[in-house]
ZAVOGU-295363 format. One record per residue: residue in three letters; x negated, y, z of N, C-alpha, C in turn. Coordinates in steps of 0.02 Angstrom, whole numbers, plus 50000, padded with zeros to 5 digits. Example, Ala and Ser with C-alpha at 12.3 -4.5 7.8 and 13.67 -1.06 7.14 Angstrom:
REM ZAVOGU-295363
ALA493404971650390493854977550390493404983550390
SER493584988850354493164994750357493555000250394
REM end
This chain:
REM ZAVOGU-295363
MET461275319254468460935322954527461475326854557
ASN461565326654632461925331554663461585335254715
CYS461905339754755461575343454802461365339154854
ALA461725333754878461485330354935460755325854909
ASN460775323654860460125320054840459565324554830
LEU459615330454816459075336554809458875337454867
LEU459375338954908459275341554986458855337155017
GLU459075329655002458595324555044457965325255030
ASN457745326554978456995327554956456715334154964
LEU457065338454964456725346054964456905350255028
GLY457475349155060457765352155112457945359055099
TYR458205361855040458435367455027459185367855019
THR459345374055008460115374655011460345375154935
CYS460835371154911461025372054840461925370454839
ALA462065372954779462825371354764462975370054700
PRO463355366954672463585364954607463785370054574
ARG463655371454504463855374154445464215371154391
GLN464465374654348464785370954294464385367754248
ASN464675361454221464295357154176463705353754215
GLY463845351654275463235348654315462685351354339
ALA462655358254322462055363354344462145363054412
LEU461505364954447461395365454517461125372854532
ARG461455377054588460965383054600460765382254663
LEU459975383254660459495381654722459305388254757
TRP459285388654829459065392954864458545391154912
SER457965393554910457395391654946457405395455015
PRO456875391355060456855396255128456385402055118
PHE456015402255052455655407955052455885414955035
THR455555419855047456005426555033455435431855005
PHE455685436854971455325441354955455305446355028
ASP454885452055008454765455455074455315458655091
ASP455915460255048456555463955073457035458755099
GLY456815452955103457245447455150457705442255088
GLU457715445155024458045441554974457665434054962
HIS458145429354961457845422554949457745420554879
LEU457125417554857456955415154810457375409454782
GLY457525410154722458035404754704457965401054626
LEU458255395954613458165392954546458895390554525
PHE458765389554463459365385554422459135380054398
LEU459525373754410459335366854384459925364654332
GLU459735364954273460365362854219460095358254170
PRO460515352954166460485347054124460475348754056
SER460005345854020459875348053948460025340953908
GLY460155335653933460375330153885459705324653889
ASN459855319153872459315314153873458995313153937
GLY459295314353993459125312854063458575319054076
GLN458525325154041458085330154052458405335754094
TRP458095339554116458215344854163457925350954150
LEU458195357654141457945363454139457875366354204
VAL457345368254225457125371854297457035378854273
THR457375384054307457315389954279457595395154339
ASP457305400954331457525406554377457855411454341
HIS458005410454274458465415254237458095422454240
ALA457435423454249457025430254259457205433454322
ASP457575430254362457725433954436457035436754472
THR456585432354469455915433554513455545440254472
LEU455475439754420455095445954377455615451854373
MET456265451254376456785457754371456735459554442
HIS456635455454498456545457354563455945462654561
ALA455345459954548454715463554549454765470654516
SER455185470354457455075476054414455635481454439
ALA456185479954471456575483454501456315486354561
HIS455885484154593455525486454665454845490254635
GLY454695491554573454265495454544453545493254529
ALA453545486054521452925483254493452845484254429
LYS452255483954409452115485054328451955478354303
LEU452325476154256452295468354237451875469454173
THR451185468754172450805469254119450685462054097
GLN450555460254028450225453954000449685451554042
THR449245455154049448605452754094448945449554164
ARG449305452954199449645450154259449955443554254
LEU450345443354197450915437954197450385432454155
ASN449855433354121449445428354104449085424854154
LYS448875429054211448545425554271449025421554304
ILE449605422954312450125417354337450245411354288
ARG450285412754223450275406354172449645402254187
ALA448995405854188448405400754204448485396854262
GLN448845400354325448765396254379449325389954384
PHE449875392254354450345386254346450555385054280
ALA450055379854247450025378454176450695374754150
ASP450925370754202451565367854183452225371554179
VAL452235377454194452705382354209452675387454150
LYS453155388454117453205393054057453485399154081
ILE453275405654052453595412654072453655414653997
SER454315415953981454495418053915454375426253912
GLU454445428853854454375435553846454835439153871
GLY455445436253898456005439953930455825439254010
GLY455295435554029455205435654096455535430554139
VAL455685424454091456015418954117455545413554149
LEU455505411254209455135405954230455535399154208
MET455205394354176455605388754158455035381954152
ALA455395376154163454995371154152455575365554138
VAL455415360154103455845355354080455515348654104
THR455955343854136455715337754163456375332254163
GLY456015326954171456455321354180456705321154251
GLN457195315454251457535314954338457035312754376
ASP456435308354372456005306854404455595311554433
ASN455445316954396454975321354416455345328554438
LEU455875328254443456335334554454456115338454527
ALA456045334154582455865337154638455155340954630
ARG454595337754591453935340054583453975346154538
THR454405346454487454495352354444454815358454479
VAL455245356954521455665362454551455105365854613
THR454655360754639454075365054670453595368054633
GLU453475366754583453015370054531453325377454511
VAL453945376954491454245382954468454325387654528
LEU454505384354578454495387954646454005392054666
ASN453395388054667452685390654681452475396354630
ALA452755395854575452555401954529452905408654552
ALA453515407554565453985412154600453575415254658
ILE453435410854693453195413154761452545417554757
ALA452035415254703451475418954694451655424754660
ILE452085425854622452475433154601452615436854651
SER453085433654704453365437154746452735440054804
HIS452235437154814451575439254845451175443554813
ALA451265443354750450885448954703451245455654696
GLU451905455554709452325461254695452105467754716
GLU451895467854784451695473454810451075476754784
SER450585472054766450105473454736450095477154669
TRP450615473954634450745476454559451165483654563
LYS451205486654618451475493254614450885498654604
PRO450995503054574450405508554546450315511054613
LYS450735513954661450455517454724450115512854777
ALA450195505954772449995501454821449265501154792
HIS449155500654725448405499754707448045505254725
GLU448385512454706448105517954723447795518654801
GLN448325516954841448075515954911447665511354929
LYS447535505854894447025501254904446305503454884
PHE446325507754826445705509654802445475515554848
ILE445835520054874445755524454918445405521254991
ALA445775517055010445415513455074444735510155051
THR444715507354997444065504154976443415510554975
VAL443735515854949443105520854936442975524355010
GLY443515523355062443405526655121442945521355157
HIS442955514855154442565509955181441915510655165
GLU441665511955097441115512955068440725519355102
LEU441155523955098440895529855131440755530655205
GLU441125528755237441085526355303440435522755331
ALA440215518355282439715513455300439075518255297
VAL439065523355252438365527355240438475534255295
ALA439115537955298439195542555325439505541355401
GLY439595537355417439905535655484440415540855505
LYS440355542855568440865547655602440835554355570
LYS440455555455519440395561955491440895561755439
LEU441215555655421441805556355357442435557955400
GLN442725563155370443385565255399443895562555338
ARG444425561855365445065558355331445755563255324
ASN445865563855278446545567955263446475576055284
VAL445985578855245445805584655262446195590055218
THR446445595855234446815600855197446425607655192
VAL446295610455140446065615055126446505622055087
SER446355627155096446745632855065446565633254997
GLY446965632354945446875633854874446895641454860
VAL446765642054800446735650754774447465653254778
SER447945648254772448585650854770448855651654850
GLY448475649054886448635650054968448915643454986
HIS449265639454950449515633154975448955628454993
GLN449175623255041448675618855069448585612455019
ILE447885611955005447735605254961447485600255006
GLU447715593854999447505588655041447135583955008
PHE446565582355032446055577955011445965571255041
PRO445925565155031445785560455067445235559455111
PHE444675562555089444035561755117443495569855119
ALA443285570455174442885576255167442185574855211
ILE441555577155184440975575055230440535581855233
ASP440455583455279440005589355293439305589255291
ASP439025591155243438285590955223437885596755247
PRO437415595855281437075602355313436725606255246
VAL436695603455192436345607755140437025610555087
ALA437385605955070437925606555018438565610555054
GLY438585608455121439265612055157439715605555153
ARG440395607955162440895602955158441055599355086
GLN441005593955074441145590355017441925587955016
PHE442235589654968442865587654967443025581854919
ILE443215576054932443115569754902443825567054871
GLN444025566454812444585564554781444555557354751
PRO444745551654765444625545254716445185546054664
VAL444985543354610445555541454564445535534554541
ALA446225532054562446245524354541446285523254480
TYR446205517654440446255514754389446945512954374
GLY447215513054304447965510854301447935503954271
ASP448525502954238448635496354220448335494854159
GLU447785491354153447375490054106446995495654072
ARG447155502054094446795508354063446765513154116
VAL446565518354098446355524954137447145527054156
ASP447275528354224447925531754248447855539754235
TRP448155541654183448045548854164448495552854216
GLY448985549854248449365554054304448875554854361
ASN448425550254378447935551754427447415556854405
VAL447225555954342446725560354318446945566954319
TYR447495569254293447835576154293447825578754366
LYS448225574754403448245576854476447555578454507
ALA447015574754508446395576154539446105582354502
SER446195583154445445935588454398446255595354424
GLY446965594354434447345600954456447105602854534
LYS447025598254579446735599054646445985602054639
MET445635600054602444945602354593444875609054560
PHE445225610454518445325617254477445585622054528
ASP446075620854570446295624354630445685625754688
LEU445425621854701444715621154747444245625854705
LYS444135625054647443555628154604443755636654614
SER444315637454600444645645254599444485647554665
ALA444505643154705444575647054778443915647754803
GLY443385645854760442595647554774442255642454792
ALA442485635154794442065629854815441625628254755
GLU440925627154786440455625654741440405618954710
GLU440205617254647440235610554620440075605654668
SER439545606654700439325600554730439815599154800
GLN440365602854806440805601554863441475600254835
ARG441505598654770442095595854731441835590354694
ILE442085583554724441775577254698442435572354689
VAL442455569554631442915564654614442555557754594
ILE442835552754634442575546954620443055542354583
VAL442925540654525443335537854476443175528954477
GLU443785525454490443765518554470443705516354401
ASP443235514454377443045513254311443185505254281
SER443225504654229443195498954202442825498454139
PRO442335493254130441985492554066442285492054003
GLY442115495953952442445495453887443045498153875
ASP443315502353927443935506753919443755513053878
GLU443985513953812443825519553772444025525453799
GLU444535525453841444775532753869444405535153920
LEU443965530453953443565532454025443225538454004
GLY442945539153946442455544653940442775551553932
LYS443555550853896443855557053893444095559453958
ALA444345553654013444405556654078443865559754113
VAL443125557254097442725559954141442495565854115
THR442645567354056442445574754018443025578954056
LEU443735577254047444085581654080443935583154156
LEU443865579954201443625580454265443015583454276
SER442605582254235441965586954239441965593754231
TYR442545595654208442605603554210442785607654267
THR442965602954313443225604554382442855601854440
ALA442515597554420442175593454488441655588854460
MET441125586754505440595581854501441045575254501
VAL440935571254441441215564754435440755559354455
LEU440905554354490440495549054513440905542054506
LEU440635538454463440935531354444440845525454500
PHE441325524654516441335519054579440885513754560
SER440795511254501440395504654487439575506554497
HIS439485512854497438915515054502438785518054572
ARG439125515454631439095517354689438415516354730
ASP437995510554695437235510454735436885516054724
GLN437055520054672436635525854649436755532054683
TRP437405533454697437615539454723437875539154805
LEU437955534054839438065533254903437545535054953
PRO436885535254930436325538054968436495545154984
ARG436695548954940436855556154947437235557755011
PHE437545554055032438075555555073437765552855152
ARG437225548955150436935547455201436585552355245
ARG436425557255215435985563155248436465566355287
ALA437105565855275437575569055313437685565655391
ALA437525560055381437615555955450437165557255506
REM end
């Protein structure tokens, strides 16, 4: 196998390496413009190892993505013929006749990871959950929903909340979503929300004005602990139970 033969079938760029191996660059890129690539290494008996030498998952990790077993298992299930090693290497072994198809399969797995990279970043997930909560609240509160509202805390500094709704009875309700973490409660988000609400409580805001909406997951043993902690400083609403509490915001519309 040489670069000319491979390019005839795939149309990618490649260059020879030692011992008959090939370095392949695809036209597909990560968000930062870096091209996804593979290595093709002869392994004897007419077999080829197609691998990325962990470049794809290393790129994702270097850019802040959280690589959990759940996420990797989803990629494994989607591309059953491509193995992902414990070290994060994408690989498949194939014969000469199926080399082009196997290159495509491994590359497709790499492309899937590149597409998921942004959503695997904690900040991206947090922003997505906040946007989802905003969509749900706007559906019932309409134009009464205010975004990115600031209020003075007891210390005098400004506290920013993603949402606020002025209720004719309860007054202004400050709403802080708390996004779930990687397969478990994100305690960083929990402590951050608790701190905001403690400051707001100390400034004199009533409990009905201090609202935390928690993204919950069934069966998470730590969820109860997080809810208990947050309940000291705010009214806690579980996002999965939104059909029960969303109507409370409709009266403000």
